[in-house]
N, C-alpha and C positions, 0 to 999 in steps of 0.2 A: 529668375532662376540663375542667370549669369552674374547677378550681383551677390547671391548668396555664396558663391565660392570664395572670393576674396575676404568676405566678412567672416566666413567660418575659418579660413586660413589665419587670418589676423586674430581671432578669438583663440584659435588652437595655439598660436605662438605666445600670446599673452598667458594662457594657461600653463604652457610648458615653462615659461619664465617664473611663473607664480610657483610651480611645483619645485623649481630650482631653488627659490628663496625659502620656501616654508618647509619642504619635506626633505630635501637632499642637498642642503648647502655644502658647498666646497667640490661638489663633483664637476660642475660647470657644463656637463654635457646637455642636460636639458635646456639650460639657459642659452647655450649657443645654437642648439637646434630651434628653439623658439625664435630667436633673433633671425635666423636663416628663413624660416617658415614665414615671418613677417615681411622681410624683404622680397622674398619670392612673390607674396601675395601683391605687394605694391608694384612690383615688376609686371606682374600678370596683367594688373589694371591698365598700367600704361600702355602695354602692347595690344590690349583688346579694346579699350575705350579711348585711347588717345591721350594727349597731354592733360585735358581739363579733367578728365576722370581720374587720372593718375595723381594730379595735384590734390584733388578733393580727397581721394583715398589716403594720400600721404598726410594731409592734415588731419583727417579722421584718425588714422593710426597713431599719429603723435599725440592726439589729445587722449585717446584711450590709454597709451603708454604713461602720459602724464598723469592721468587719474589713477592708474595702477600703483605708480611710484608714490603718489601722495597718500594713497591708502596704505602702502607699506610703511611710509614715514609715520602715519598716525598709529599704525599697529604696533610699532617698535621693531618691526623685522629690519629696518635700515641700521639699527645698532649693531646688527651682526656684521655689517660691512665696513662700519666707520670705527676707528679706533678713538676711544673717547679720552685717553690720557696721552700726554705728550712724552715721547721717548727722546726727545731732543736734549741737548746739553744746555739749553738756554733756560732752564727753569731756575727760579729765584732761590731754591734751596740749596743749590750746589756749593756756592761759595761758603755758605755757613757750615756745611758738611765738611768740606776741605779744610776749613779752618779748625774745626774740632778734631778732624783726623790728624792734622799736622801737630796739634798740641802734644800728642803722645810721643813724638820723635825725641829721643835722648832720655826719655824717662824710664825708670827702673820699675820692674813689676815682679810678682811671684807667679811662677808656674803652677797652675791649678791642676793641669792634667800634664801627663808626659809629653813631651814636644818630639814627635818621631816622623817627620820633622814638623807636622802641624800640631797645633793643640790650643789650649785656652790659657791666658795669662790674665791676672788681675792687676790693673794699674790704677791707683787712686780710687779704689772701689768699684771700678768698671772692668767687666770682663769683656776681653776682646779675643778674637781668633788671630793667631800669628802663626808664622812659619819660621823655621831656623834656616840657616844657610847650607843645611845638609846633615848637621850633626844632631845626635839625640840629646835631649836634656830631660833630666829626671824631674818628677813632680817635687815642688818645694824649693827649686833653685831660683835664684834671683837672676833675672835677664835685663837686658837693656834694649830698647827699640832703637835700631839702627837705620832702617829704611822703610819706605812704604811705597806701594804702587796703588793703581786703582782699586784692587780688591783686597789686599792684605798688608800686613805689618811684617817686618823681618826683625828678628831678634838675634842676640848673641848673648852668651853666658856673661853675666856682669862680674867684674872683679870682686867688689864688695858692696854690700847694701847695709846701711846702717851700722857698720862696725862689724858685720859677720863675714866670714869668708865664704867665697862662692862654693856651692856643692857640684859635684860633677855627676 
């Protein structure tokens, strides 16, 4: 009978962790309580049965936890915890993107939408979202890309484009 108490507590702790993973992810209350119950059960065995019983219980609980995590891995529940894509700056696509983006610097384009102060400009057949330096520019005006940052391009009203005067 004395052996059933820690086994039941460890099973309860594992059940609470499973509830955390499968039913209420993100709350963390059930998972923390489950972990505390498992630690309490192991401590209980150490105090009641001595070091040998405590170590055996610790190994058994570790094996049960490993088995449960293996089952979570196989079921796909682990995918909720691990980000599968990289958010780092070290991806191989960034230099190409930066090179493509910087090719717009100094180029002229036609404002497709009013720039108040953001809007869309067509440059060499590509539509890009731009921002002015604060002024409003009407649709159909020619603009020049003067700067860029990580997120957007900045444009100014171009003096002339293909011999046509700039529109205000």
